[in-house]
N, CA, C and O atoms as CSV, one atom per row, in Angstrom:
chain,resi,resn,atom,element,x,y,z
A,1,MET,N,N,3.065,18.485,-2.970
A,1,MET,CA,C,3.152,19.752,-3.838
A,1,MET,C,C,1.811,20.203,-4.251
A,1,MET,O,O,1.549,21.404,-4.306
A,2,LYS,N,N,0.887,19.223,-4.564
A,2,LYS,CA,C,-0.430,19.720,-4.987
A,2,LYS,C,C,-1.118,20.518,-3.931
A,2,LYS,O,O,-1.853,21.452,-4.254
A,3,LEU,N,N,-0.909,20.183,-2.642
A,3,LEU,CA,C,-1.509,20.985,-1.663
A,3,LEU,C,C,-0.948,22.319,-1.540
A,3,LEU,O,O,-1.714,23.268,-1.372
A,4,ILE,N,N,0.346,22.495,-1.607
A,4,ILE,CA,C,0.950,23.846,-1.619
A,4,ILE,C,C,0.523,24.682,-2.769
A,4,ILE,O,O,0.187,25.855,-2.605
A,5,GLY,N,N,0.532,24.063,-4.003
A,5,GLY,CA,C,0.080,24.746,-5.202
A,5,GLY,C,C,-1.402,25.269,-5.051
A,5,GLY,O,O,-1.725,26.411,-5.375
A,6,ARG,N,N,-2.281,24.327,-4.527
A,6,ARG,CA,C,-3.663,24.796,-4.304
A,6,ARG,C,C,-3.772,25.886,-3.290
A,6,ARG,O,O,-4.580,26.802,-3.441
A,7,MET,N,N,-2.971,25.807,-2.255
A,7,MET,CA,C,-3.043,26.857,-1.245
A,7,MET,C,C,-2.512,28.180,-1.760
A,7,MET,O,O,-3.022,29.249,-1.424
A,8,MET,N,N,-1.491,28.088,-2.571
A,8,MET,CA,C,-0.943,29.325,-3.207
A,8,MET,C,C,-2.035,29.952,-4.185
A,8,MET,O,O,-2.213,31.169,-4.240
A,9,ARG,N,N,-2.707,29.095,-4.905
A,9,ARG,CA,C,-3.712,29.479,-5.911
A,9,ARG,C,C,-4.903,30.168,-5.084
A,9,ARG,O,O,-5.405,31.222,-5.476
A,10,ASP,N,N,-5.314,29.534,-3.952
A,10,ASP,CA,C,-6.312,29.995,-3.186
A,10,ASP,C,C,-6.049,31.418,-2.538
A,10,ASP,O,O,-6.942,32.191,-2.189
A,11,SER,N,N,-4.734,31.636,-2.433
A,11,SER,CA,C,-4.348,32.936,-1.862
A,11,SER,C,C,-4.160,34.031,-2.882
A,11,SER,O,O,-3.812,35.167,-2.559
A,12,GLY,N,N,-4.404,33.652,-4.133
A,12,GLY,CA,C,-4.336,34.597,-5.243
A,12,GLY,C,C,-3.126,34.584,-6.057
A,12,GLY,O,O,-2.965,35.462,-6.905
A,13,ILE,N,N,-2.189,33.592,-5.861
A,13,ILE,CA,C,-1.049,33.451,-6.728
A,13,ILE,C,C,-1.371,32.526,-7.901
A,13,ILE,O,O,-1.966,31.458,-7.751
A,14,HIS,N,N,-0.944,32.995,-9.084
A,14,HIS,CA,C,-1.197,32.167,-10.266
A,14,HIS,C,C,-0.156,31.005,-10.161
A,14,HIS,O,O,1.049,31.199,-10.000
A,15,VAL,N,N,-0.766,29.732,-10.272
A,15,VAL,CA,C,0.060,28.527,-10.199
A,15,VAL,C,C,-0.064,27.685,-11.443
A,15,VAL,O,O,-1.166,27.452,-11.940
A,16,ILE,N,N,1.119,27.205,-11.972
A,16,ILE,CA,C,1.061,26.176,-13.050
A,16,ILE,C,C,1.729,24.968,-12.422
A,16,ILE,O,O,2.910,25.028,-12.081
A,17,TYR,N,N,0.998,23.869,-12.262
A,17,TYR,CA,C,1.451,22.646,-11.644
A,17,TYR,C,C,1.949,21.784,-12.795
A,17,TYR,O,O,1.197,21.495,-13.725
A,18,SER,N,N,3.214,21.369,-12.739
A,18,SER,CA,C,3.788,20.463,-13.782
A,18,SER,C,C,3.827,19.094,-13.500
A,18,SER,O,O,4.255,18.318,-14.354
A,19,GLY,N,N,3.424,18.685,-12.379
A,19,GLY,CA,C,3.427,17.265,-11.999
A,19,GLY,C,C,4.722,16.768,-11.365
A,19,GLY,O,O,5.674,17.519,-11.157
A,20,LEU,N,N,4.716,15.561,-11.088
A,20,LEU,CA,C,5.911,14.927,-10.455
A,20,LEU,C,C,6.956,14.463,-11.335
A,20,LEU,O,O,6.690,14.215,-12.511
A,21,TRP,N,N,8.116,14.325,-10.873
A,21,TRP,CA,C,9.242,13.676,-11.658
A,21,TRP,C,C,9.669,14.491,-12.827
A,21,TRP,O,O,10.057,13.927,-13.850
A,22,GLN,N,N,9.619,15.797,-12.732
A,22,GLN,CA,C,10.168,16.632,-13.849
A,22,GLN,C,C,11.681,16.750,-13.672
A,22,GLN,O,O,12.251,16.710,-12.581
A,23,THR,N,N,12.289,16.904,-14.895
A,23,THR,CA,C,13.755,17.121,-14.845
A,23,THR,C,C,13.993,18.579,-14.653
A,23,THR,O,O,13.087,19.397,-14.813
A,24,PRO,N,N,15.235,18.919,-14.303
A,24,PRO,CA,C,15.556,20.306,-14.226
A,24,PRO,C,C,15.361,21.066,-15.639
A,24,PRO,O,O,14.880,22.197,-15.710
A,25,ARG,N,N,15.743,20.398,-16.632
A,25,ARG,CA,C,15.509,21.002,-18.004
A,25,ARG,C,C,14.077,21.204,-18.288
A,25,ARG,O,O,13.706,22.274,-18.772
A,26,SER,N,N,13.274,20.289,-18.032
A,26,SER,CA,C,11.813,20.444,-18.357
A,26,SER,C,C,11.226,21.560,-17.382
A,26,SER,O,O,10.344,22.287,-17.840
A,27,LEU,N,N,11.623,21.733,-16.166
A,27,LEU,CA,C,11.088,22.748,-15.404
A,27,LEU,C,C,11.627,24.177,-15.896
A,27,LEU,O,O,10.883,25.158,-15.910
A,28,ALA,N,N,12.878,24.227,-16.272
A,28,ALA,CA,C,13.422,25.535,-16.769
A,28,ALA,C,C,12.733,25.914,-18.050
A,28,ALA,O,O,12.383,27.082,-18.222
A,29,ILE,N,N,12.511,24.958,-18.990
A,29,ILE,CA,C,11.937,25.279,-20.262
A,29,ILE,C,C,10.450,25.677,-20.018
A,29,ILE,O,O,9.947,26.580,-20.688
A,30,SER,N,N,9.752,25.018,-19.077
A,30,SER,CA,C,8.349,25.314,-18.825
A,30,SER,C,C,8.288,26.653,-18.217
A,30,SER,O,O,7.439,27.469,-18.575
A,31,GLY,N,N,9.193,26.909,-17.275
A,31,GLY,CA,C,9.205,28.268,-16.639
A,31,GLY,C,C,9.481,29.407,-17.622
A,31,GLY,O,O,8.880,30.478,-17.536
A,32,ARG,N,N,10.381,29.161,-18.538
A,32,ARG,CA,C,10.590,30.127,-19.593
A,32,ARG,C,C,9.448,30.324,-20.521
A,32,ARG,O,O,9.040,31.447,-20.818
A,33,ASP,N,N,8.899,29.140,-21.011
A,33,ASP,CA,C,7.766,29.272,-21.867
A,33,ASP,C,C,6.507,29.872,-21.295
A,33,ASP,O,O,5.733,30.548,-21.973
A,34,GLU,N,N,6.336,29.597,-20.021
A,34,GLU,CA,C,5.103,30.189,-19.311
A,34,GLU,C,C,5.359,31.550,-18.759
A,34,GLU,O,O,4.439,32.138,-18.190
A,35,ASP,N,N,6.569,32.115,-18.884
A,35,ASP,CA,C,7.087,33.406,-18.331
A,35,ASP,C,C,6.719,33.540,-16.834
A,35,ASP,O,O,6.093,34.510,-16.408
A,36,VAL,N,N,7.147,32.500,-16.046
A,36,VAL,CA,C,6.873,32.534,-14.701
A,36,VAL,C,C,7.937,33.465,-13.915
A,36,VAL,O,O,9.015,33.784,-14.417
A,37,ASP,N,N,7.555,33.826,-12.752
A,37,ASP,CA,C,8.443,34.548,-11.866
A,37,ASP,C,C,9.269,33.777,-10.955
A,37,ASP,O,O,10.322,34.205,-10.483
A,38,LEU,N,N,8.729,32.526,-10.691
A,38,LEU,CA,C,9.453,31.706,-9.702
A,38,LEU,C,C,9.066,30.252,-9.925
A,38,LEU,O,O,7.903,29.908,-10.138
A,39,ILE,N,N,10.124,29.395,-9.863
A,39,ILE,CA,C,9.827,27.944,-9.890
A,39,ILE,C,C,9.947,27.491,-8.473
A,39,ILE,O,O,10.897,27.832,-7.768
A,40,ALA,N,N,8.916,26.672,-8.032
A,40,ALA,CA,C,8.896,25.910,-6.721
A,40,ALA,C,C,9.019,24.541,-6.876
A,40,ALA,O,O,8.147,23.942,-7.505
A,41,ALA,N,N,10.027,23.910,-6.370
A,41,ALA,CA,C,10.229,22.434,-6.565
A,41,ALA,C,C,10.358,21.763,-5.193
A,41,ALA,O,O,10.942,22.299,-4.252
A,42,SER,N,N,9.782,20.570,-5.135
A,42,SER,CA,C,9.897,19.805,-3.939
A,42,SER,C,C,10.958,18.718,-4.138
A,42,SER,O,O,10.917,17.993,-5.132
A,43,MET,N,N,11.855,18.604,-3.253
A,43,MET,CA,C,13.004,17.579,-3.287
A,43,MET,C,C,12.795,16.638,-2.144
A,43,MET,O,O,13.066,16.950,-0.985
A,44,MET,N,N,12.304,15.476,-2.499
A,44,MET,CA,C,12.164,14.377,-1.464
A,44,MET,C,C,13.014,13.261,-1.657
A,44,MET,O,O,12.864,12.270,-0.941
A,45,SER,N,N,13.994,13.298,-2.640
A,45,SER,CA,C,14.795,12.121,-2.989
A,45,SER,C,C,16.284,12.256,-2.526
A,45,SER,O,O,17.125,11.436,-2.895
A,46,ASN,N,N,16.577,13.265,-1.745
A,46,ASN,CA,C,17.956,13.451,-1.331
A,46,ASN,C,C,18.877,13.697,-2.572
A,46,ASN,O,O,20.049,13.321,-2.547
A,47,SER,N,N,18.361,14.306,-3.615
A,47,SER,CA,C,19.142,14.589,-4.727
A,47,SER,C,C,19.262,16.140,-4.899
A,47,SER,O,O,19.678,16.607,-5.959
A,48,HIS,N,N,18.924,16.867,-3.936
A,48,HIS,CA,C,18.876,18.375,-4.083
A,48,HIS,C,C,20.320,18.909,-4.401
A,48,HIS,O,O,20.439,19.872,-5.158
A,49,ASN,N,N,21.346,18.346,-3.878
A,49,ASN,CA,C,22.653,18.893,-4.233
A,49,ASN,C,C,23.128,18.795,-5.653
A,49,ASN,O,O,24.031,19.492,-6.114
A,50,VAL,N,N,22.439,17.856,-6.332
A,50,VAL,CA,C,22.747,17.710,-7.817
A,50,VAL,C,C,21.637,18.393,-8.569
A,50,VAL,O,O,21.917,19.087,-9.546
A,51,LEU,N,N,20.438,18.242,-8.187
A,51,LEU,CA,C,19.348,18.760,-9.067
A,51,LEU,C,C,19.140,20.220,-8.991
A,51,LEU,O,O,18.787,20.796,-10.021
A,52,VAL,N,N,19.324,20.932,-7.837
A,52,VAL,CA,C,19.168,22.351,-7.661
A,52,VAL,C,C,20.166,23.143,-8.446
A,52,VAL,O,O,19.784,24.110,-9.104
A,53,PRO,N,N,21.411,22.788,-8.412
A,53,PRO,CA,C,22.399,23.535,-9.237
A,53,PRO,C,C,22.151,23.336,-10.661
A,53,PRO,O,O,22.325,24.265,-11.450
A,54,ARG,N,N,21.708,22.044,-11.089
A,54,ARG,CA,C,21.416,21.825,-12.467
A,54,ARG,C,C,20.286,22.640,-12.970
A,54,ARG,O,O,20.280,23.115,-14.106
A,55,LEU,N,N,19.205,22.816,-12.000
A,55,LEU,CA,C,18.063,23.624,-12.448
A,55,LEU,C,C,18.412,25.114,-12.634
A,55,LEU,O,O,17.968,25.774,-13.573
A,56,LEU,N,N,19.219,25.597,-11.702
A,56,LEU,CA,C,19.648,26.947,-11.794
A,56,LEU,C,C,20.522,27.184,-13.057
A,56,LEU,O,O,20.323,28.180,-13.752
A,57,GLU,N,N,21.431,26.330,-13.343
A,57,GLU,CA,C,22.200,26.462,-14.619
A,57,GLU,C,C,21.320,26.388,-15.843
A,57,GLU,O,O,21.440,27.183,-16.775
A,58,THR,N,N,20.404,25.383,-15.815
A,58,THR,CA,C,19.548,25.247,-16.992
A,58,THR,C,C,18.670,26.535,-17.128
A,58,THR,O,O,18.423,26.947,-18.262
A,59,CYS,N,N,18.218,27.147,-16.103
A,59,CYS,CA,C,17.453,28.416,-16.263
A,59,CYS,C,C,18.215,29.387,-17.029
A,59,CYS,O,O,17.696,30.034,-17.939
A,60,LYS,N,N,19.559,29.521,-16.650
A,60,LYS,CA,C,20.426,30.352,-17.355
A,60,LYS,C,C,20.580,30.039,-18.811
A,60,LYS,O,O,20.509,30.921,-19.666
A,61,SER,N,N,20.803,28.713,-19.102
A,61,SER,CA,C,21.042,28.286,-20.522
A,61,SER,C,C,19.834,28.479,-21.393
A,61,SER,O,O,19.977,28.623,-22.607
A,62,VAL,N,N,18.615,28.487,-20.809
A,62,VAL,CA,C,17.391,28.598,-21.724
A,62,VAL,C,C,16.978,30.101,-21.732
A,62,VAL,O,O,15.909,30.449,-22.232
A,63,GLY,N,N,17.873,31.010,-21.151
A,63,GLY,CA,C,17.574,32.395,-21.331
A,63,GLY,C,C,16.897,33.073,-20.256
A,63,GLY,O,O,16.497,34.224,-20.431
A,64,ARG,N,N,16.720,32.449,-19.116
A,64,ARG,CA,C,16.086,33.057,-17.892
A,64,ARG,C,C,17.005,32.946,-16.691
A,64,ARG,O,O,16.720,32.193,-15.760
A,65,PRO,N,N,18.100,33.685,-16.700
A,65,PRO,CA,C,19.123,33.597,-15.657
A,65,PRO,C,C,18.618,34.185,-14.314
A,65,PRO,O,O,19.167,33.856,-13.262
A,66,ASN,N,N,17.551,35.075,-14.339
A,66,ASN,CA,C,17.021,35.698,-13.174
A,66,ASN,C,C,15.829,35.039,-12.611
A,66,ASN,O,O,15.294,35.526,-11.615
A,67,MET,N,N,15.348,33.922,-13.192
A,67,MET,CA,C,14.211,33.257,-12.736
A,67,MET,C,C,14.447,32.724,-11.368
A,67,MET,O,O,15.434,32.022,-11.149
A,68,LEU,N,N,13.550,33.038,-10.394
A,68,LEU,CA,C,13.852,32.585,-9.045
A,68,LEU,C,C,13.372,31.119,-8.820
A,68,LEU,O,O,12.416,30.647,-9.434
A,69,VAL,N,N,14.065,30.467,-7.942
A,69,VAL,CA,C,13.911,29.104,-7.667
A,69,VAL,C,C,13.797,28.919,-6.171
A,69,VAL,O,O,14.715,29.266,-5.428
A,70,ASP,N,N,12.664,28.369,-5.717
A,70,ASP,CA,C,12.493,27.921,-4.310
A,70,ASP,C,C,12.452,26.473,-4.206
A,70,ASP,O,O,11.835,25.829,-5.055
A,71,ILE,N,N,13.075,25.878,-3.205
A,71,ILE,CA,C,13.077,24.465,-2.951
A,71,ILE,C,C,12.521,24.149,-1.641
A,71,ILE,O,O,12.765,24.849,-0.658
A,72,GLY,N,N,11.724,23.036,-1.597
A,72,GLY,CA,C,11.266,22.514,-0.399
A,72,GLY,C,C,11.424,21.105,-0.251
A,72,GLY,O,O,11.695,20.410,-1.230
A,73,GLY,N,N,11.271,20.594,0.962
A,73,GLY,CA,C,11.404,19.089,1.126
A,73,GLY,C,C,12.249,18.683,2.278
A,73,GLY,O,O,12.368,19.408,3.265
A,74,ILE,N,N,12.810,17.585,2.169
A,74,ILE,CA,C,13.665,17.023,3.125
A,74,ILE,C,C,15.100,17.394,2.748
A,74,ILE,O,O,15.829,16.677,2.063
A,75,ILE,N,N,15.442,18.603,3.271
A,75,ILE,CA,C,16.806,19.144,2.972
A,75,ILE,C,C,17.564,19.300,4.283
A,75,ILE,O,O,17.164,20.088,5.141
A,76,PRO,N,N,18.638,18.568,4.443
A,76,PRO,CA,C,19.482,18.713,5.657
A,76,PRO,C,C,19.954,20.177,5.810
A,76,PRO,O,O,20.281,20.853,4.834
A,77,GLN,N,N,19.973,20.623,7.047
A,77,GLN,CA,C,20.328,21.997,7.407
A,77,GLN,C,C,21.718,22.216,6.860
A,77,GLN,O,O,21.975,23.315,6.367
A,78,GLU,N,N,22.594,21.318,6.900
A,78,GLU,CA,C,23.971,21.576,6.420
A,78,GLU,C,C,24.056,21.840,4.852
A,78,GLU,O,O,25.086,22.337,4.396
A,79,ASP,N,N,23.070,21.540,4.085
A,79,ASP,CA,C,23.091,21.639,2.618
A,79,ASP,C,C,22.430,23.037,2.239
A,79,ASP,O,O,22.550,23.476,1.095
A,80,VAL,N,N,21.748,23.707,3.197
A,80,VAL,CA,C,21.045,24.849,2.893
A,80,VAL,C,C,21.875,26.017,2.289
A,80,VAL,O,O,21.519,26.589,1.259
A,81,GLN,N,N,22.956,26.328,2.955
A,81,GLN,CA,C,23.797,27.432,2.593
A,81,GLN,C,C,24.414,27.232,1.212
A,81,GLN,O,O,24.543,28.197,0.458
A,82,GLY,N,N,24.795,26.014,0.864
A,82,GLY,CA,C,25.279,25.680,-0.424
A,82,GLY,C,C,24.301,25.969,-1.531
A,82,GLY,O,O,24.690,26.468,-2.587
A,83,MET,N,N,23.011,25.660,-1.305
A,83,MET,CA,C,22.017,25.904,-2.299
A,83,MET,C,C,21.801,27.344,-2.411
A,83,MET,O,O,21.663,27.843,-3.528
A,84,LEU,N,N,21.758,28.075,-1.319
A,84,LEU,CA,C,21.573,29.514,-1.358
A,84,LEU,C,C,22.719,30.211,-2.115
A,84,LEU,O,O,22.497,31.059,-2.979
A,85,ASP,N,N,24.003,29.800,-1.738
A,85,ASP,CA,C,25.123,30.317,-2.531
A,85,ASP,C,C,25.185,29.991,-3.976
A,85,ASP,O,O,25.823,30.709,-4.746
A,86,ALA,N,N,24.496,28.852,-4.404
A,86,ALA,CA,C,24.463,28.507,-5.828
A,86,ALA,C,C,23.434,29.402,-6.526
A,86,ALA,O,O,23.469,29.509,-7.752
A,87,GLY,N,N,22.495,30.066,-5.774
A,87,GLY,CA,C,21.579,30.946,-6.357
A,87,GLY,C,C,20.076,30.691,-6.168
A,87,GLY,O,O,19.195,31.316,-6.758
A,88,ASP,N,N,19.862,29.616,-5.201
A,88,ASP,CA,C,18.441,29.304,-4.790
A,88,ASP,C,C,17.958,30.528,-4.035
A,88,ASP,O,O,18.675,31.153,-3.254
A,89,ASN,N,N,16.689,30.833,-4.316
A,89,ASN,CA,C,16.006,31.962,-3.577
A,89,ASN,C,C,15.643,31.675,-2.191
A,89,ASN,O,O,15.803,32.509,-1.300
A,90,ALA,N,N,15.138,30.463,-1.982
A,90,ALA,CA,C,14.700,30.068,-0.492
A,90,ALA,C,C,14.643,28.595,-0.380
A,90,ALA,O,O,14.504,27.879,-1.372
A,91,VAL,N,N,14.757,28.120,0.883
A,91,VAL,CA,C,14.696,26.647,1.094
A,91,VAL,C,C,13.658,26.514,2.248
A,91,VAL,O,O,13.737,27.154,3.296
A,92,PHE,N,N,12.681,25.623,1.952
A,92,PHE,CA,C,11.678,25.376,2.966
A,92,PHE,C,C,11.763,23.952,3.478
A,92,PHE,O,O,11.654,23.023,2.677
A,93,HIS,N,N,11.944,23.740,4.725
A,93,HIS,CA,C,11.975,22.424,5.304
A,93,HIS,C,C,10.538,21.852,5.674
A,93,HIS,O,O,9.593,22.633,5.785
A,94,THR,N,N,10.394,20.605,5.848
A,94,THR,CA,C,9.208,20.066,6.337
A,94,THR,C,C,8.833,20.764,7.623
A,94,THR,O,O,9.683,21.039,8.471
A,95,GLY,N,N,7.625,21.032,7.751
A,95,GLY,CA,C,7.145,21.762,9.031
A,95,GLY,C,C,7.011,23.289,8.743
A,95,GLY,O,O,6.463,23.995,9.590
A,96,THR,N,N,7.477,23.819,7.609
A,96,THR,CA,C,7.256,25.203,7.301
A,96,THR,C,C,5.725,25.435,7.150
A,96,THR,O,O,5.030,24.635,6.523
A,97,THR,N,N,5.250,26.476,7.703
A,97,THR,CA,C,3.792,26.760,7.578
A,97,THR,C,C,3.499,27.230,6.133
A,97,THR,O,O,4.326,27.788,5.412
A,98,MET,N,N,2.207,26.933,5.794
A,98,MET,CA,C,1.755,27.391,4.469
A,98,MET,C,C,1.839,28.834,4.328
A,98,MET,O,O,2.233,29.314,3.265
A,99,GLN,N,N,1.478,29.625,5.385
A,99,GLN,CA,C,1.568,31.014,5.307
A,99,GLN,C,C,2.958,31.584,5.056
A,99,GLN,O,O,3.125,32.578,4.350
A,100,ASP,N,N,3.914,30.952,5.629
A,100,ASP,CA,C,5.343,31.374,5.454
A,100,ASP,C,C,5.706,31.180,3.945
A,100,ASP,O,O,6.383,32.012,3.342
A,101,ILE,N,N,5.240,30.082,3.387
A,101,ILE,CA,C,5.572,29.836,1.962
A,101,ILE,C,C,4.854,30.898,1.095
A,101,ILE,O,O,5.467,31.483,0.202
A,102,VAL,N,N,3.536,31.147,1.364
A,102,VAL,CA,C,2.819,32.133,0.590
A,102,VAL,C,C,3.521,33.567,0.770
A,102,VAL,O,O,3.624,34.320,-0.198
A,103,ASP,N,N,3.940,33.875,1.881
A,103,ASP,CA,C,4.525,35.161,2.193
A,103,ASP,C,C,5.787,35.318,1.457
A,103,ASP,O,O,6.058,36.384,0.904
A,104,SER,N,N,6.632,34.221,1.424
A,104,SER,CA,C,7.902,34.254,0.767
A,104,SER,C,C,7.754,34.389,-0.761
A,104,SER,O,O,8.490,35.133,-1.409
A,105,VAL,N,N,6.767,33.639,-1.319
A,105,VAL,CA,C,6.498,33.764,-2.728
A,105,VAL,C,C,6.059,35.170,-3.096
A,105,VAL,O,O,6.516,35.724,-4.096
A,106,ARG,N,N,5.237,35.711,-2.350
A,106,ARG,CA,C,4.733,37.130,-2.581
A,106,ARG,C,C,5.867,38.101,-2.529
A,106,ARG,O,O,5.970,39.016,-3.346
A,107,ALA,N,N,6.738,37.887,-1.538
A,107,ALA,CA,C,7.866,38.805,-1.328
A,107,ALA,C,C,8.857,38.766,-2.579
A,107,ALA,O,O,9.486,39.736,-3.003
A,108,ALA,N,N,8.881,37.491,-3.083
A,108,ALA,CA,C,9.877,37.343,-4.228
A,108,ALA,C,C,9.331,38.096,-5.510
A,108,ALA,O,O,9.989,38.098,-6.551
């Protein structure tokens, strides 16, 4: 995630890196307090079906229901549509190019 954050920063996107092992609540509160446009989270623990909906719901409960959330990592293809249906903005699989990620964040 540090590499992606650095690449986004180098392309002109303002990045706030919160570190590893954040909870959905801590990400939502940080996103609200920093007035971010988008939260990008990496899911490498196969817990995306639990954590992504929780993050989206927590964004609503802290007063930022329209805050965008992008997820990347090891996400099985069969889980992607469910996350999008829950309100996730975009899902990036391993192998997605850095330029594709930057382009998506800018478009959001």
